[in-house]
N, C-alpha and C positions, 0 to 999 in steps of 0.2 A: 426605303420608304420615302416618298416625296411628300413634303408638307409645306404648303405656302404659309407664310407668316400671317397673311390676312385671314386665312381660314382658321388657324390656331387661335386667333383673337376672338373668334366666335365663342370659344369655350373658356378662355383665360384672359384676364385683364393684364396684358403684357406691357410693362412700363420700362423695359430695357431695350437697348439697341440690339439689332440682329446678331452682331458680332459677340456681344456679351452673353446673349442667350445661347449661342453656339458653345461658348466656354462652359456655361453652367450645365449644358447637356453632356458635355465631355466629362465634367466632374461627376456626373451621375452614372457614367459608364456607357454613354452612347457616342459612337464615333460619327461625327458629321463629315461625311466624305467630301461634300461640297456645299458651300453656301454662296449663292450668287444673287445679285440684284437683277430683276427681270429686264430692266432697261439699262444695264450697266454700260452699254456702248453708246447710249443716247445722251447728249448734253447740248445745252444751248438752244433747245426747241421750245418755243413759246406759242401762246394763243395769238393768232393773227386774224384780223377782220379785213376782208377785201372791201375797201371803200370806193375804189374805181376799178373798172375792168373793161378795157377796150381791145378789140381784135386787131392783130397785126396783119395788115393786108398781104395776101398771098402766102400766108403761113397758117399753121394750126395753133400759133401762139396767141396769148393775150398779155397785154401790158397792164399790170395791176399796181395799184397803190394799196399797201397793206399796213394797217394800223396795229402796231405791236405795243400799245400802251406806253409804259415808262421807257421802253427801249427806243421808241421813235416810230416814224412812218417811213416805209421803204418802198422803192420801186423794184418790182420783181416780175420777171418774165415767166409765164407758166403755160405749159402745154397740155394740162389736164382738160378733159372734155367736160368736167362738171364745175369748173371754176366760174364764178359769177359774182357780181356785186352783192354784198350783204352776208355772204357766208363767213363762217369762222373755221379756220383750219390750222393744223400745226405748221408753224413757220420756223424753219431752221435759219437762224441768223448767221452772218459771216463769222466763221470760227466754230460753228456748231459741228457736232459729229452725228452722223446718221449712217444707215446701211446703204451700201451701193448695190443696186440691183442690175441684173442682166437685161438684155433687150426685151425679155418677156415681162419685165417690171415686177417679177415675183421672186425669181431666184436671187438669193443674196450672194454677192461676190466679195464682200469685205466691208470694212468701215471706211467712210470717207469724211474729210473735213470740208465744210462749205467755204467757198471763197467767192470774192466778187468776180463776176464774169460778164461776158457779152454774148447775147443771142441775137443773131441777125443784125448785129451792130448796135443793139440796145443794151444799156447797162442793166445788170440785175444784181441786187444786193441781198441775196438769200435765196431760199427755196421753200415753196409750199409742198407739204409732204403727203405721201400716201401711207396706208397702213404698213405695207411691206417695207418701206424705208425706215419705219420705226420698229420693225420686228413684230408687228401685230397682225393677227389673222381675224377672220370674221367671228370666231368663237371667243376670242379675247375681247373684242370690241365691235359693236355693230358697224358694218361698213368696212371692216378691216380687209376684206378680200377684194374690194372693188378696185379695179385698175384705174384709179383716179385719186382725187384728194380725199383724205379722211375728214369727214365733216364733224366738227365739234358742236356740243350743245350751244344754243344761242345765248344762254346765260353765262357762258364762260367769260371770264374777265380778260380783256386784251392785255397781253404782256405776261400773263401768268405762265409758269412752267407747266408744260402739258403732262409731265410724268405722273403727278398725283391724279390728274383727270383720267388718264388712260390706264392707271394701275401699274405703270412702269416703275414705280418706286417700291413695289412689293419685293419680298425676298423669298427664295426657295431653299428649304433645307432638304438635302439628300442624305438620309440617315441610314446607316448600316444597322440592320436588326438581326441579332443573333438568334439561333434556333430555340433558345430557352425563353424568348420573349415574344411569343405569338400575340400577346395582348397589345403589343405596340405596332402592329401592322395596320395602323389606321391613323387618320388625323386625330380622332378622339383619343386613341391610345397614347400618341405622342403628347397631346394636350394635357393628359393626366400627369405625365412626367414633368411637363413644363410647370404645371400648377404646383407640384411638390417642390421643384427646384426653386421657384420664386416665392414659395410660402403663400400662394394664392388659392382661392376657392375655385374648384372646377365647376363650370356651369354645364350641367348635363343637358343633352338635346331633348327637346320636347317630342316624345314618341306617341303622344295621344292621338287617337283617331276615332271616328264614329263609324261602326260597322253597320252596313245596310243589308238586310236579307234580300238576296237577288233571286231567290226561288229555286236555285239549282244547287245540288250538292255534288262535289267531285269525289269519286271513290278513289282512295289511295291505298295501294297494297304494297307493303314492304316485305319482299321475299329474301332480303339480304341484310338483316339487322346487324349482323356482325361487322359489316363495313359501312352501314348507314344507320347509325343509332337513332337518328331523328330526321324526319322529313315533314315539312309543313307546306301546304299549298293554300293559296288564297285567291279566290276568283273575283275579278272585278269586271263588271259588265258595262256595256254602252260607253266605252272609253272614247275620248276624242284625242287623237294623236296630234295635239297642238304643238306649236314651236316650243322648244325647250327654253325656260327662262334664261335671261342673259347671264345672271350670276352663276347658274349651274354650268352653262357652257364654258364660261371663263375659268371656273375652278377645274373642270375636267381638262381644259387645254393646258393649264399651268402644271397639271400632273401628267401631261403627255398623252391624254386620251381625246380623240376627236369626237365631236358630237355626231350621233347617228340619227336618233329620233327621241322624242320625249320619253317614251316608255323604256327604251334601252338605256337612255342616259340616266334615268332614275336608278336602275340596277347598278350601273357603274358608279354613280354618286354614293350610293349606300355602301358599296364595296370600299371606296376610298375613305369615307367618313367614319363608318362603323367597323370596318374590317370583316364584314359578312358578305361573301359572294352570294349573289342572287341570279335567278334566270327568269325570263318571261317567255311563256309559250302563247302562241295564238290558239286560244281554246277551240276555235272552230276546226282546227287542223288535227286535234287530238281525237282519233277514232275511238268511239265508245265512251268518250267523255270521262276517261279515267287515267290514272297514273299508276304504273307498276315499276317498282324499283327491283331490279334483278340482275343477275350475272348474264352476260351475253352468251349466246349459243355459238359454238365453234363455226366459223365461216359466215356469221351474220355480218351484214354491212351497214354502214352509216355514212352519210355525207354531212360534214359539219358546216357551220355558218360561213367558213372561209372557202367553201366549195371543194374541200378535199375529201375524197372517199377513203374509208378505212375498212379493212377486214378484221373482225374482232374474234376474240376467244373467251373462254370462261374466266380468264383473269381480269377481264374488263367489266366494270360496273356500268350499267346503262339505265337511263330513265326512259320508260316506254309508255305508249298508250296501249289500247287493247290489241294492236296488231304489229307494231313496229317500234324500234328504238327511235327516240326523239332527242336524245342528248347523251353525251359522254359524261357521266357523273363527275362533277367537280372540275371538268376540263372545258367543255364547250358544248353549246346547243347544236341541235340538228337543223339543217336547212329546211327540212320538211315541216317545221313548226315555227319558223321565224316570224317575227313581228314585221308587218308591212303597213303601208298607209291605209290599207283596207281593213286592218284588224279592228274588230269591235269589242271582243271579249278577251281578257287576258288572265292567264293563270300564272301568278307569281310563285316561284319556288324559293324556299329558304331551307337549307339542310346542313347537316354535319356528316362529312364522309371521312373514313379512316385515311390517315395521312399516307400510309404505305400503298393503299389501293390507288389513290390519285397519282402518286409518284410513279408507280409501276406502269400505269396506263399512259401517262404523259410521256414517259421516257421510251416505252416500247413503241409507241406510235409516232414519236417525234412531234407531238402536238402539245404545245405549251400555251398558257394564257395567264392573265392576271389572276383569275380564279384559282387555277391549279397551283400557282406560286404560293398563294395564301394557304390553301388546303394542305399543301405539302409540309408547311411549317406548323400547321395547326391553327384552327380558327379559335379565337378567344371565346370562352364560354361565359 
């Protein structure tokens, strides 16, 4: 279970260092397999304001004067195409450590120490940095994927350490969850244990919402209650698949999940925060406008979201519309009902599936997912 310290703080007032919290969790019976700082390899990188920027004739370089506040003003040669006077960017001072990237400026090849250098005969006392050189992608910080300088907010104070600004001072707990603690397969579940260990009050998430009658009813037929004791569907109409909020993309990235789209990201976020796997169907692709939970017919086929086709049998539980399977229950959705940029109406699924049913299907088909991993251990009720 991956739990960022910053996310845990949403639910508990944590007033101890990450290392001390690790020990307290161990004392409660939880093995923290790894505790690491997000920016552990980054040091000596501060906010730098480009006060002068002149092109070097015959090259792609610019000769810059960079104001780093209390650290001083430095001459730095920069080859980024977005460098210009007035911007603020991460500045690695002489002696700083950042990631060394390959010629593609994306692939990390190790950690390097910044030294005074010469470019085209010009002295350079430091380096203005991209997101890749700080271990940041576009989900962790806006602009992190750009092959150029990472632009910092204009209100950033010259000379300040960039790690708090970029969230590189955050810590990640990788916690081993035993089979008898399915209630801890979420950030909220771990936060509950942290609250107990610290003697703090747990701040429950606000789950209130206002339901709107959309005029349509979705018929749900559960033909296999022995392996699906509960299934809930909620229809949301006229959705706008807007960009996912930055905080959500960052938290998904810290937990190793890439942002896909706002609707899909919501389901992944709920899985991580609450420990409840969800799935989103494009309602327009559900023939008959209904959901049927049943065992698959022998020889029935489904193509999952990762574009793999599987031949099913009666041991596999599927979620179907009126004519076809649309998801492998508890494992992965079907390609035939996936969310796209054109999706207007969404049916959200929230269910409980028998652990052995999900486990047998996932193993027999060699198809595993974050959802199946949770269902196999048991979803907290």
